[in-house]
All heavy atoms as a GROMACS GRO file, in nm:
protein
  579
    1MET      N    1   7.502  -3.567 -14.244
    1MET     CA    2   7.619  -3.652 -14.238
    1MET      C    3   7.575  -3.803 -14.250
    1MET      O    4   7.655  -3.881 -14.308
    1MET     CB    5   7.695  -3.630 -14.105
    1MET     CG    6   7.826  -3.699 -14.099
    1MET     SD    7   7.916  -3.639 -13.959
    1MET     CE    8   8.048  -3.752 -13.949
    2VAL      N    9   7.460  -3.835 -14.206
    2VAL     CA   10   7.411  -3.981 -14.214
    2VAL      C   11   7.398  -4.014 -14.352
    2VAL      O   12   7.426  -4.132 -14.394
    2VAL     CB   13   7.286  -4.001 -14.127
    2VAL    CG1   14   7.225  -4.132 -14.152
    2VAL    CG2   15   7.312  -3.970 -13.985
    3ARG      N   16   7.336  -3.928 -14.439
    3ARG     CA   17   7.321  -3.961 -14.581
    3ARG      C   18   7.444  -3.982 -14.655
    3ARG      O   19   7.450  -4.055 -14.746
    3ARG     CB   20   7.244  -3.846 -14.647
    3ARG     CG   21   7.095  -3.842 -14.616
    3ARG     CD   22   7.020  -3.737 -14.691
    3ARG     NE   23   7.043  -3.608 -14.632
    3ARG     CZ   24   7.083  -3.502 -14.701
    3ARG    NH1   25   7.078  -3.499 -14.832
    3ARG    NH2   26   7.109  -3.389 -14.642
    4GLU      N   27   7.555  -3.912 -14.615
    4GLU     CA   28   7.685  -3.929 -14.683
    4GLU      C   29   7.775  -4.034 -14.623
    4GLU      O   30   7.877  -4.067 -14.673
    4GLU     CB   31   7.754  -3.794 -14.679
    4GLU     CG   32   7.680  -3.680 -14.752
    4GLU     CD   33   7.753  -3.553 -14.735
    4GLU    OE1   34   7.854  -3.545 -14.664
    4GLU    OE2   35   7.706  -3.455 -14.801
    5PHE      N   36   7.722  -4.100 -14.513
    5PHE     CA   37   7.812  -4.200 -14.441
    5PHE      C   38   7.825  -4.323 -14.526
    5PHE      O   39   7.734  -4.375 -14.577
    5PHE     CB   40   7.747  -4.232 -14.309
    5PHE     CG   41   7.815  -4.330 -14.224
    5PHE    CD1   42   7.917  -4.289 -14.134
    5PHE    CD2   43   7.793  -4.469 -14.230
    5PHE    CE1   44   7.985  -4.373 -14.063
    5PHE    CE2   45   7.863  -4.560 -14.156
    5PHE     CZ   46   7.958  -4.512 -14.070
    6LYS      N   47   7.952  -4.366 -14.538
    6LYS     CA   48   7.984  -4.496 -14.609
    6LYS      C   49   8.020  -4.595 -14.507
    6LYS      O   50   7.960  -4.706 -14.504
    6LYS     CB   51   8.097  -4.462 -14.712
    6LYS     CG   52   8.121  -4.585 -14.801
    6LYS     CD   53   8.221  -4.545 -14.903
    6LYS     CE   54   8.238  -4.655 -15.006
    6LYS     NZ   55   8.330  -4.616 -15.110
    7TYR      N   56   8.122  -4.575 -14.424
    7TYR     CA   57   8.166  -4.666 -14.320
    7TYR      C   58   8.253  -4.589 -14.225
    7TYR      O   59   8.288  -4.471 -14.249
    7TYR     CB   60   8.232  -4.790 -14.369
    7TYR     CG   61   8.361  -4.765 -14.438
    7TYR    CD1   62   8.489  -4.772 -14.373
    7TYR    CD2   63   8.366  -4.757 -14.581
    7TYR    CE1   64   8.604  -4.747 -14.444
    7TYR    CE2   65   8.484  -4.729 -14.640
    7TYR     CZ   66   8.601  -4.727 -14.582
    7TYR     OH   67   8.713  -4.706 -14.642
    8ALA      N   68   8.292  -4.656 -14.112
    8ALA     CA   69   8.387  -4.589 -14.012
    8ALA      C   70   8.489  -4.694 -13.977
    8ALA      O   71   8.468  -4.810 -13.974
    8ALA     CB   72   8.311  -4.538 -13.894
    9LEU      N   73   8.606  -4.644 -13.952
    9LEU     CA   74   8.714  -4.728 -13.896
    9LEU      C   75   8.725  -4.700 -13.743
    9LEU      O   76   8.727  -4.589 -13.701
    9LEU     CB   77   8.845  -4.697 -13.968
    9LEU     CG   78   8.849  -4.726 -14.115
    9LEU    CD1   79   8.978  -4.673 -14.176
    9LEU    CD2   80   8.832  -4.873 -14.142
   10VAL      N   81   8.733  -4.810 -13.659
   10VAL     CA   82   8.732  -4.791 -13.520
   10VAL      C   83   8.853  -4.856 -13.463
   10VAL      O   84   8.889  -4.967 -13.493
   10VAL     CB   85   8.606  -4.858 -13.459
   10VAL    CG1   86   8.611  -4.842 -13.303
   10VAL    CG2   87   8.480  -4.795 -13.509
   11TRP      N   88   8.924  -4.781 -13.371
   11TRP     CA   89   9.033  -4.836 -13.296
   11TRP      C   90   8.986  -4.821 -13.145
   11TRP      O   91   8.943  -4.719 -13.104
   11TRP     CB   92   9.155  -4.756 -13.309
   11TRP     CG   93   9.219  -4.766 -13.450
   11TRP    CD1   94   9.326  -4.853 -13.477
   11TRP    CD2   95   9.192  -4.692 -13.566
   11TRP    NE1   96   9.359  -4.834 -13.607
   11TRP    CE2   97   9.280  -4.735 -13.665
   11TRP    CE3   98   9.100  -4.595 -13.596
   11TRP    CZ2   99   9.282  -4.683 -13.791
   11TRP    CZ3  100   9.095  -4.543 -13.723
   11TRP    CH2  101   9.185  -4.584 -13.822
   12GLY      N  102   9.004  -4.928 -13.069
   12GLY     CA  103   8.971  -4.915 -12.921
   12GLY      C  104   8.915  -5.045 -12.873
   12GLY      O  105   8.918  -5.145 -12.931
   13VAL      N  106   8.847  -5.031 -12.752
   13VAL     CA  107   8.803  -5.146 -12.677
   13VAL      C  108   8.686  -5.216 -12.758
   13VAL      O  109   8.676  -5.336 -12.752
   13VAL     CB  110   8.753  -5.097 -12.539
   13VAL    CG1  111   8.687  -5.218 -12.461
   13VAL    CG2  112   8.865  -5.042 -12.462
   14SER      N  113   8.599  -5.138 -12.824
   14SER     CA  114   8.482  -5.207 -12.890
   14SER      C  115   8.519  -5.266 -13.020
   14SER      O  116   8.438  -5.337 -13.079
   14SER     CB  117   8.378  -5.095 -12.914
   14SER     OG  118   8.422  -5.006 -13.020
   15ALA      N  119   8.637  -5.256 -13.076
   15ALA     CA  120   8.681  -5.313 -13.196
   15ALA      C  121   8.740  -5.453 -13.170
   15ALA      O  122   8.816  -5.476 -13.070
   15ALA     CB  123   8.788  -5.227 -13.263
   16LYS      N  124   8.714  -5.548 -13.259
   16LYS     CA  125   8.763  -5.682 -13.243
   16LYS      C  126   8.906  -5.694 -13.294
   16LYS      O  127   8.988  -5.773 -13.257
   16LYS     CB  128   8.680  -5.782 -13.315
   16LYS     CG  129   8.538  -5.794 -13.257
   16LYS     CD  130   8.456  -5.889 -13.338
   16LYS     CE  131   8.315  -5.900 -13.276
   16LYS     NZ  132   8.225  -5.984 -13.356
   17HIS      N  133   8.942  -5.610 -13.393
   17HIS     CA  134   9.074  -5.593 -13.440
   17HIS      C  135   9.098  -5.450 -13.488
   17HIS      O  136   9.002  -5.374 -13.494
   17HIS     CB  137   9.094  -5.692 -13.568
   17HIS     CG  138   8.986  -5.687 -13.660
   17HIS    ND1  139   8.984  -5.595 -13.766
   17HIS    CD2  140   8.870  -5.754 -13.680
   17HIS    CE1  141   8.863  -5.611 -13.841
   17HIS    NE2  142   8.799  -5.711 -13.785
   18TYR      N  143   9.220  -5.408 -13.510
   18TYR     CA  144   9.253  -5.276 -13.538
   18TYR      C  145   9.300  -5.246 -13.680
   18TYR      O  146   9.402  -5.310 -13.720
   18TYR     CB  147   9.358  -5.222 -13.438
   18TYR     CG  148   9.314  -5.246 -13.294
   18TYR    CD1  149   9.387  -5.330 -13.211
   18TYR    CD2  150   9.211  -5.171 -13.242
   18TYR    CE1  151   9.351  -5.349 -13.082
   18TYR    CE2  152   9.180  -5.186 -13.110
   18TYR     CZ  153   9.244  -5.278 -13.040
   18TYR     OH  154   9.208  -5.293 -12.904
   19PRO      N  155   9.245  -5.159 -13.755
   19PRO     CA  156   9.118  -5.099 -13.734
   19PRO      C  157   9.002  -5.190 -13.780
   19PRO      O  158   9.026  -5.276 -13.861
   19PRO     CB  159   9.122  -4.972 -13.826
   19PRO     CG  160   9.208  -5.016 -13.939
   19PRO     CD  161   9.310  -5.111 -13.879
   20GLN      N  162   8.887  -5.173 -13.720
   20GLN     CA  163   8.773  -5.248 -13.759
   20GLN      C  164   8.676  -5.161 -13.842
   20GLN      O  165   8.655  -5.050 -13.805
   20GLN     CB  166   8.689  -5.305 -13.635
   20GLN     CG  167   8.576  -5.386 -13.677
   20GLN     CD  168   8.504  -5.446 -13.560
   20GLN    OE1  169   8.542  -5.426 -13.444
   20GLN    NE2  170   8.393  -5.514 -13.584
   21ARG      N  171   8.628  -5.210 -13.953
   21ARG     CA  172   8.539  -5.133 -14.038
   21ARG      C  173   8.399  -5.159 -13.988
   21ARG      O  174   8.355  -5.278 -13.982
   21ARG     CB  175   8.560  -5.177 -14.187
   21ARG     CG  176   8.489  -5.105 -14.284
   21ARG     CD  177   8.521  -5.150 -14.422
   21ARG     NE  178   8.436  -5.089 -14.520
   21ARG     CZ  179   8.447  -5.094 -14.651
   21ARG    NH1  180   8.558  -5.158 -14.699
   21ARG    NH2  181   8.372  -5.034 -14.731
   22VAL      N  182   8.326  -5.050 -13.955
   22VAL     CA  183   8.190  -5.073 -13.894
   22VAL      C  184   8.094  -4.983 -13.964
   22VAL      O  185   8.127  -4.885 -14.035
   22VAL     CB  186   8.197  -5.035 -13.743
   22VAL    CG1  187   8.285  -5.131 -13.668
   22VAL    CG2  188   8.241  -4.891 -13.713
   23GLY      N  189   7.963  -5.008 -13.935
   23GLY     CA  190   7.856  -4.928 -13.985
   23GLY      C  191   7.796  -4.840 -13.882
   23GLY      O  192   7.854  -4.819 -13.774
   24LEU      N  193   7.678  -4.781 -13.913
   24LEU     CA  194   7.610  -4.690 -13.814
   24LEU      C  195   7.558  -4.755 -13.693
   24LEU      O  196   7.551  -4.693 -13.580
   24LEU     CB  197   7.494  -4.624 -13.891
   24LEU     CG  198   7.523  -4.524 -13.997
   24LEU    CD1  199   7.398  -4.478 -14.071
   24LEU    CD2  200   7.591  -4.403 -13.932
   25SER      N  201   7.538  -4.883 -13.690
   25SER     CA  202   7.480  -4.956 -13.578
   25SER      C  203   7.575  -4.992 -13.471
   25SER      O  204   7.541  -5.046 -13.370
   25SER     CB  205   7.392  -5.068 -13.621
   25SER     OG  206   7.484  -5.166 -13.685
   26HIS      N  207   7.708  -4.976 -13.499
   26HIS     CA  208   7.820  -5.017 -13.403
   26HIS      C  209   7.809  -4.938 -13.277
   26HIS      O  210   7.802  -4.811 -13.286
   26HIS     CB  211   7.956  -5.005 -13.474
   26HIS     CG  212   8.067  -5.040 -13.386
   26HIS    ND1  213   8.093  -5.184 -13.364
   26HIS    CD2  214   8.156  -4.974 -13.318
   26HIS    CE1  215   8.198  -5.188 -13.284
   26HIS    NE2  216   8.240  -5.059 -13.251
   27GLN      N  217   7.817  -5.005 -13.170
   27GLN     CA  218   7.816  -4.940 -13.033
   27GLN      C  219   7.963  -4.903 -12.994
   27GLN      O  220   8.044  -4.993 -12.985
   27GLN     CB  221   7.749  -5.027 -12.929
   27GLN     CG  222   7.610  -5.054 -12.953
   27GLN     CD  223   7.523  -4.925 -12.928
   27GLN    OE1  224   7.549  -4.852 -12.838
   27GLN    NE2  225   7.421  -4.912 -13.007
   28LEU      N  226   7.986  -4.776 -12.978
   28LEU     CA  227   8.119  -4.735 -12.936
   28LEU      C  228   8.143  -4.742 -12.795
   28LEU      O  229   8.051  -4.722 -12.712
   28LEU     CB  230   8.150  -4.591 -12.991
   28LEU     CG  231   8.152  -4.568 -13.138
   28LEU    CD1  232   8.159  -4.421 -13.170
   28LEU    CD2  233   8.266  -4.640 -13.200
   29ALA      N  234   8.264  -4.766 -12.746
   29ALA     CA  235   8.302  -4.767 -12.603
   29ALA      C  236   8.368  -4.637 -12.575
   29ALA      O  237   8.412  -4.558 -12.664
   29ALA     CB  238   8.393  -4.886 -12.575
   30ASP      N  239   8.390  -4.606 -12.445
   30ASP     CA  240   8.463  -4.491 -12.400
   30ASP      C  241   8.605  -4.489 -12.452
   30ASP      O  242   8.672  -4.594 -12.451
   30ASP     CB  243   8.458  -4.480 -12.246
   30ASP     CG  244   8.505  -4.348 -12.200
   30ASP    OD1  245   8.483  -4.248 -12.273
   30ASP    OD2  246   8.561  -4.338 -12.091
   31GLU      N  247   8.650  -4.377 -12.503
   31GLU     CA  248   8.792  -4.357 -12.555
   31GLU      C  249   8.814  -4.431 -12.689
   31GLU      O  250   8.933  -4.452 -12.727
   31GLU     CB  251   8.894  -4.388 -12.453
   31GLU     CG  252   8.885  -4.298 -12.330
   31GLU     CD  253   9.001  -4.320 -12.237
   31GLU    OE1  254   9.099  -4.394 -12.268
   31GLU    OE2  255   8.996  -4.265 -12.122
   32ASP      N  256   8.714  -4.479 -12.756
   32ASP     CA  257   8.730  -4.532 -12.894
   32ASP      C  258   8.772  -4.415 -12.989
   32ASP      O  259   8.726  -4.297 -12.979
   32ASP     CB  260   8.607  -4.595 -12.944
   32ASP     CG  261   8.583  -4.742 -12.897
   32ASP    OD1  262   8.687  -4.789 -12.835
   32ASP    OD2  263   8.484  -4.803 -12.917
   33VAL      N  264   8.852  -4.449 -13.086
   33VAL     CA  265   8.891  -4.353 -13.186
   33VAL      C  266   8.823  -4.397 -13.313
   33VAL      O  267   8.834  -4.513 -13.357
   33VAL     CB  268   9.045  -4.346 -13.204
   33VAL    CG1  269   9.083  -4.254 -13.315
   33VAL    CG2  270   9.112  -4.306 -13.073
   34ILE      N  271   8.757  -4.301 -13.384
   34ILE     CA  272   8.691  -4.338 -13.513
   34ILE      C  273   8.735  -4.248 -13.626
   34ILE      O  274   8.783  -4.131 -13.608
   34ILE     CB  275   8.538  -4.333 -13.504
   34ILE    CG1  276   8.490  -4.188 -13.478
   34ILE    CG2  277   8.488  -4.415 -13.396
   34ILE    CD1  278   8.346  -4.164 -13.494
   35GLN      N  279   8.732  -4.300 -13.749
   35GLN     CA  280   8.756  -4.227 -13.869
   35GLN      C  281   8.635  -4.251 -13.959
   35GLN      O  282   8.606  -4.365 -13.994
   35GLN     CB  283   8.886  -4.276 -13.939
   35GLN     CG  284   8.915  -4.209 -14.065
   35GLN     CD  285   9.035  -4.264 -14.137
   35GLN    OE1  286   9.120  -4.327 -14.074
   35GLN    NE2  287   9.051  -4.231 -14.261
   36VAL      N  288   8.561  -4.143 -13.990
   36VAL     CA  289   8.444  -4.156 -14.068
   36VAL      C  290   8.479  -4.140 -14.213
   36VAL      O  291   8.553  -4.045 -14.258
   36VAL     CB  292   8.341  -4.052 -14.030
   36VAL    CG1  293   8.219  -4.055 -14.122
   36VAL    CG2  294   8.296  -4.075 -13.889
   37VAL      N  295   8.430  -4.228 -14.303
   37VAL     CA  296   8.454  -4.220 -14.448
   37VAL      C  297   8.321  -4.194 -14.512
   37VAL      O  298   8.221  -4.265 -14.487
   37VAL     CB  299   8.510  -4.356 -14.494
   37VAL    CG1  300   8.526  -4.349 -14.653
   37VAL    CG2  301   8.638  -4.390 -14.427
   38LYS      N  302   8.316  -4.090 -14.593
   38LYS     CA  303   8.187  -4.047 -14.663
   38LYS      C  304   8.185  -4.101 -14.804
   38LYS      O  305   8.283  -4.133 -14.862
   38LYS     CB  306   8.184  -3.898 -14.663
   38LYS     CG  307   8.175  -3.833 -14.528
   38LYS     CD  308   8.154  -3.681 -14.525
   38LYS     CE  309   8.178  -3.613 -14.659
   38LYS     NZ  310   8.160  -3.468 -14.649
   39LYS      N  311   8.063  -4.106 -14.861
   39LYS     CA  312   8.046  -4.146 -14.996
   39LYS      C  313   8.089  -4.039 -15.086
   39LYS      O  314   8.083  -3.916 -15.049
   39LYS     CB  315   7.900  -4.173 -15.028
   39LYS     CG  316   7.839  -4.288 -14.958
   39LYS     CD  317   7.690  -4.294 -14.982
   39LYS     CE  318   7.625  -4.405 -14.898
   39LYS     NZ  319   7.472  -4.401 -14.914
   40LYS      N  320   8.136  -4.067 -15.205
   40LYS     CA  321   8.175  -3.965 -15.306
   40LYS      C  322   8.043  -3.903 -15.361
   40LYS      O  323   7.948  -3.974 -15.388
   40LYS     CB  324   8.252  -4.023 -15.422
   40LYS     CG  325   8.393  -4.065 -15.378
   40LYS     CD  326   8.469  -4.104 -15.506
   40LYS     CE  327   8.614  -4.143 -15.468
   40LYS     NZ  328   8.690  -4.185 -15.585
   41VAL      N  329   8.050  -3.773 -15.369
   41VAL     CA  330   7.930  -3.700 -15.423
   41VAL      C  331   7.962  -3.638 -15.560
   41VAL      O  332   8.060  -3.565 -15.570
   41VAL     CB  333   7.883  -3.592 -15.323
   41VAL    CG1  334   7.767  -3.510 -15.383
   41VAL    CG2  335   7.862  -3.651 -15.189
   42LEU      N  336   7.888  -3.670 -15.660
   42LEU     CA  337   7.911  -3.616 -15.795
   42LEU      C  338   7.829  -3.491 -15.805
   42LEU      O  339   7.708  -3.496 -15.805
   42LEU     CB  340   7.873  -3.717 -15.904
   42LEU     CG  341   7.953  -3.845 -15.910
   42LEU    CD1  342   7.898  -3.939 -16.018
   42LEU    CD2  343   8.096  -3.820 -15.928
   43ASP      N  344   7.895  -3.376 -15.811
   43ASP     CA  345   7.834  -3.247 -15.811
   43ASP      C  346   7.792  -3.208 -15.950
   43ASP      O  347   7.694  -3.139 -15.977
   43ASP     CB  348   7.922  -3.141 -15.749
   43ASP     CG  349   7.933  -3.154 -15.600
   43ASP    OD1  350   7.854  -3.214 -15.535
   43ASP    OD2  351   8.044  -3.112 -15.545
   44ALA      N  352   7.874  -3.244 -16.046
   44ALA     CA  353   7.851  -3.201 -16.194
   44ALA      C  354   7.738  -3.285 -16.252
   44ALA      O  355   7.725  -3.402 -16.231
   44ALA     CB  356   7.982  -3.211 -16.262
   45GLU      N  357   7.668  -3.222 -16.344
   45GLU     CA  358   7.564  -3.290 -16.417
   45GLU      C  359   7.619  -3.390 -16.517
   45GLU      O  360   7.553  -3.485 -16.558
   45GLU     CB  361   7.472  -3.188 -16.490
   45GLU     CG  362   7.403  -3.090 -16.395
   45GLU     CD  363   7.498  -2.975 -16.362
   45GLU    OE1  364   7.580  -2.930 -16.447
   45GLU    OE2  365   7.482  -2.923 -16.249
   46ASP      N  366   7.735  -3.361 -16.565
   46ASP     CA  367   7.800  -3.438 -16.675
   46ASP      C  368   7.873  -3.566 -16.620
   46ASP      O  369   7.930  -3.636 -16.699
   46ASP     CB  370   7.885  -3.360 -16.770
   46ASP     CG  371   8.004  -3.300 -16.692
   46ASP    OD1  372   8.016  -3.316 -16.568
   46ASP    OD2  373   8.077  -3.228 -16.757
   47GLY      N  374   7.870  -3.583 -16.491
   47GLY     CA  375   7.940  -3.703 -16.430
   47GLY      C  376   8.085  -3.694 -16.419
   47GLY      O  377   8.153  -3.793 -16.396
   48ARG      N  378   8.145  -3.576 -16.427
   48ARG     CA  379   8.291  -3.565 -16.420
   48ARG      C  380   8.343  -3.543 -16.274
   48ARG      O  381   8.452  -3.519 -16.254
   48ARG     CB  382   8.335  -3.443 -16.502
   48ARG     CG  383   8.315  -3.470 -16.654
   48ARG     CD  384   8.366  -3.346 -16.728
   48ARG     NE  385   8.322  -3.364 -16.869
   48ARG     CZ  386   8.410  -3.363 -16.972
   48ARG    NH1  387   8.534  -3.353 -16.946
   48ARG    NH2  388   8.364  -3.376 -17.095
   49GLY      N  389   8.253  -3.545 -16.174
   49GLY     CA  390   8.287  -3.535 -16.037
   49GLY      C  391   8.312  -3.398 -15.997
   49GLY      O  392   8.255  -3.305 -16.058
   50ARG      N  393   8.398  -3.370 -15.903
   50ARG     CA  394   8.420  -3.237 -15.853
   50ARG      C  395   8.516  -3.157 -15.934
   50ARG      O  396   8.529  -3.040 -15.919
   50ARG     CB  397   8.469  -3.248 -15.702
   50ARG     CG  398   8.596  -3.308 -15.692
   50ARG     CD  399   8.631  -3.329 -15.550
   50ARG     NE  400   8.767  -3.398 -15.538
   50ARG     CZ  401   8.870  -3.335 -15.486
   50ARG    NH1  402   8.865  -3.207 -15.449
   50ARG    NH2  403   8.987  -3.401 -15.474
   51PHE      N  404   8.581  -3.218 -16.029
   51PHE     CA  405   8.676  -3.143 -16.116
   51PHE      C  406   8.599  -3.090 -16.242
   51PHE      O  407   8.564  -3.166 -16.329
   51PHE     CB  408   8.794  -3.231 -16.160
   51PHE     CG  409   8.869  -3.277 -16.047
   51PHE    CD1  410   8.866  -3.404 -15.999
   51PHE    CD2  411   8.958  -3.191 -15.975
   51PHE    CE1  412   8.936  -3.455 -15.892
   51PHE    CE2  413   9.031  -3.237 -15.875
   51PHE     CZ  414   9.022  -3.358 -15.826
   52LYS      N  415   8.576  -2.964 -16.248
   52LYS     CA  416   8.499  -2.909 -16.351
   52LYS      C  417   8.588  -2.876 -16.474
   52LYS      O  418   8.702  -2.830 -16.451
   52LYS     CB  419   8.420  -2.791 -16.311
   52LYS     CG  420   8.328  -2.821 -16.194
   52LYS     CD  421   8.212  -2.720 -16.189
   52LYS     CE  422   8.114  -2.745 -16.074
   52LYS     NZ  423   8.120  -2.858 -16.001
   53THR      N  424   8.541  -2.892 -16.587
   53THR     CA  425   8.620  -2.859 -16.706
   53THR      C  426   8.531  -2.792 -16.810
   53THR      O  427   8.407  -2.819 -16.817
   53THR     CB  428   8.691  -2.982 -16.762
   53THR    OG1  429   8.766  -2.951 -16.876
   53THR    CG2  430   8.588  -3.090 -16.805
   54THR      N  431   8.589  -2.707 -16.887
   54THR     CA  432   8.516  -2.644 -16.996
   54THR      C  433   8.549  -2.709 -17.132
   54THR      O  434   8.511  -2.651 -17.234
   54THR     CB  435   8.552  -2.492 -17.001
   54THR    OG1  436   8.697  -2.483 -17.020
   54THR    CG2  437   8.507  -2.428 -16.871
   55SER      N  438   8.608  -2.821 -17.131
   55SER     CA  439   8.651  -2.894 -17.260
   55SER      C  440   8.524  -2.947 -17.328
   55SER      O  441   8.427  -2.995 -17.264
   55SER     CB  442   8.739  -3.010 -17.223
   55SER     OG  443   8.769  -3.076 -17.340
   56ASP      N  444   8.522  -2.944 -17.455
   56ASP     CA  445   8.424  -3.000 -17.544
   56ASP      C  446   8.454  -3.142 -17.584
   56ASP      O  447   8.378  -3.201 -17.664
   56ASP     CB  448   8.400  -2.916 -17.664
   56ASP     CG  449   8.350  -2.780 -17.631
   56ASP    OD1  450   8.286  -2.768 -17.522
   56ASP    OD2  451   8.366  -2.683 -17.708
   57LYS      N  452   8.558  -3.197 -17.530
   57LYS     CA  453   8.597  -3.335 -17.565
   57LYS      C  454   8.499  -3.434 -17.510
   57LYS      O  455   8.439  -3.407 -17.406
   57LYS     CB  456   8.738  -3.372 -17.514
   57LYS     CG  457   8.847  -3.288 -17.571
   57LYS     CD  458   8.976  -3.330 -17.510
   57LYS     CE  459   9.096  -3.238 -17.568
   57LYS     NZ  460   9.218  -3.269 -17.503
   58PRO      N  461   8.476  -3.550 -17.576
   58PRO     CA  462   8.379  -3.642 -17.524
   58PRO      C  463   8.427  -3.709 -17.399
   58PRO      O  464   8.550  -3.710 -17.363
   58PRO     CB  465   8.368  -3.747 -17.639
   58PRO     CG  466   8.477  -3.721 -17.731
   58PRO     CD  467   8.525  -3.579 -17.703
   59LEU      N  468   8.333  -3.754 -17.313
   59LEU     CA  469   8.364  -3.810 -17.185
   59LEU      C  470   8.439  -3.944 -17.194
   59LEU      O  471   8.527  -3.976 -17.116
   59LEU     CB  472   8.235  -3.833 -17.101
   59LEU     CG  473   8.168  -3.707 -17.056
   59LEU    CD1  474   8.040  -3.744 -16.989
   59LEU    CD2  475   8.252  -3.629 -16.958
   60ARG      N  476   8.397  -4.025 -17.288
   60ARG     CA  477   8.448  -4.163 -17.305
   60ARG      C  478   8.541  -4.175 -17.416
   60ARG      O  479   8.523  -4.100 -17.525
   60ARG     CB  480   8.342  -4.267 -17.314
   60ARG     CG  481   8.246  -4.266 -17.199
   60ARG     CD  482   8.139  -4.374 -17.209
   60ARG     NE  483   8.074  -4.365 -17.340
   60ARG     CZ  484   8.001  -4.462 -17.394
   60ARG    NH1  485   7.977  -4.567 -17.319
   60ARG    NH2  486   7.945  -4.449 -17.508
   61ILE      N  487   8.641  -4.258 -17.415
   61ILE     CA  488   8.733  -4.276 -17.524
   61ILE      C  489   8.653  -4.337 -17.650
   61ILE      O  490   8.687  -4.296 -17.763
   61ILE     CB  491   8.844  -4.373 -17.489
   61ILE    CG1  492   8.936  -4.305 -17.384
   61ILE    CG2  493   8.928  -4.414 -17.604
   61ILE    CD1  494   9.037  -4.388 -17.325
   62ALA      N  495   8.556  -4.419 -17.622
   62ALA     CA  496   8.480  -4.483 -17.730
   62ALA      C  497   8.400  -4.382 -17.816
   62ALA      O  498   8.367  -4.402 -17.920
   62ALA     CB  499   8.388  -4.585 -17.678
   63ASP      N  500   8.368  -4.265 -17.752
   63ASP     CA  501   8.300  -4.160 -17.822
   63ASP      C  502   8.388  -4.065 -17.912
   63ASP      O  503   8.334  -3.978 -17.978
   63ASP     CB  504   8.220  -4.077 -17.723
   63ASP     CG  505   8.108  -4.159 -17.658
   63ASP    OD1  506   8.071  -4.262 -17.708
   63ASP    OD2  507   8.067  -4.120 -17.544
   64ARG      N  508   8.514  -4.081 -17.904
   64ARG     CA  509   8.603  -3.991 -17.982
   64ARG      C  510   8.598  -4.028 -18.130
   64ARG      O  511   8.570  -4.139 -18.167
   64ARG     CB  512   8.747  -4.010 -17.934
   64ARG     CG  513   8.768  -3.968 -17.792
   64ARG     CD  514   8.913  -3.977 -17.754
   64ARG     NE  515   8.936  -3.944 -17.613
   64ARG     CZ  516   9.042  -3.972 -17.548
   64ARG    NH1  517   9.141  -4.031 -17.598
   64ARG    NH2  518   9.050  -3.929 -17.419
   65GLU      N  519   8.629  -3.931 -18.207
   65GLU     CA  520   8.631  -3.955 -18.351
   65GLU      C  521   8.757  -4.034 -18.388
   65GLU      O  522   8.863  -4.009 -18.338
   65GLU     CB  523   8.628  -3.821 -18.430
   65GLU     CG  524   8.494  -3.756 -18.408
   65GLU     CD  525   8.495  -3.613 -18.486
   65GLU    OE1  526   8.576  -3.601 -18.581
   65GLU    OE2  527   8.424  -3.532 -18.446
   66LYS      N  528   8.745  -4.121 -18.489
   66LYS     CA  529   8.861  -4.194 -18.531
   66LYS      C  530   8.939  -4.111 -18.626
   66LYS      O  531   8.890  -4.024 -18.703
   66LYS     CB  532   8.815  -4.317 -18.612
   66LYS     CG  533   8.730  -4.418 -18.539
   66LYS     CD  534   8.814  -4.503 -18.456
   66LYS     CE  535   8.723  -4.607 -18.384
   66LYS     NZ  536   8.805  -4.685 -18.290
   67LYS      N  537   9.080  -4.121 -18.607
   67LYS     CA  538   9.168  -4.050 -18.697
   67LYS      C  539   9.182  -4.121 -18.832
   67LYS      O  540   9.161  -4.240 -18.843
   67LYS     CB  541   9.308  -4.037 -18.633
   67LYS     CG  542   9.309  -3.957 -18.507
   67LYS     CD  543   9.451  -3.952 -18.452
   67LYS     CE  544   9.454  -3.864 -18.328
   67LYS     NZ  545   9.587  -3.856 -18.275
   68ALA      N  546   9.210  -4.039 -18.933
   68ALA     CA  547   9.237  -4.097 -19.068
   68ALA      C  548   9.352  -4.194 -19.068
   68ALA      O  549   9.448  -4.171 -18.995
   68ALA     CB  550   9.251  -3.987 -19.162
   69ALA      N  551   9.349  -4.293 -19.150
   69ALA     CA  552   9.451  -4.389 -19.154
   69ALA      C  553   9.576  -4.318 -19.217
   69ALA      O  554   9.564  -4.230 -19.302
   69ALA     CB  555   9.418  -4.513 -19.239
   70LEU      N  556   9.696  -4.361 -19.180
   70LEU     CA  557   9.818  -4.309 -19.238
   70LEU      C  558   9.840  -4.352 -19.383
   70LEU      O  559   9.810  -4.467 -19.411
   70LEU     CB  560   9.947  -4.359 -19.154
   70LEU     CG  561   9.947  -4.300 -19.006
   70LEU    CD1  562  10.066  -4.367 -18.941
   70LEU    CD2  563   9.961  -4.152 -19.011
   71LYS      N  564   9.885  -4.257 -19.462
   71LYS     CA  565   9.914  -4.291 -19.600
   71LYS      C  566  10.050  -4.358 -19.607
   71LYS      O  567  10.149  -4.307 -19.557
   71LYS     CB  568   9.911  -4.171 -19.687
   71LYS     CG  569   9.773  -4.113 -19.691
   71LYS     CD  570   9.767  -3.984 -19.776
   71LYS     CE  571   9.634  -3.919 -19.770
   71LYS     NZ  572   9.630  -3.798 -19.842
   72THR      N  573  10.063  -4.474 -19.677
   72THR     CA  574  10.189  -4.535 -19.696
   72THR      C  575  10.240  -4.546 -19.836
   72THR      O  576  10.168  -4.537 -19.921
   72THR     CB  577  10.192  -4.681 -19.634
   72THR    OG1  578  10.086  -4.749 -19.694
   72THR    CG2  579  10.171  -4.669 -19.488
   0.00000   0.00000   0.00000
């Protein structure tokens, strides 16, 4: 969990304002409420994130083939 930790939001006595965004070194007080936010993890090798697709389309718009110009 420490490797995936991004930041935490704290509500309670140890926070200067509500919510306070804190790191791992923040000292919590009794009855503090925290919300832990994790880093995004890219599971796929192609960089598409957690949504897997079987499409053969290119990842970027710049890599797409240009369409032929319209005949007028």
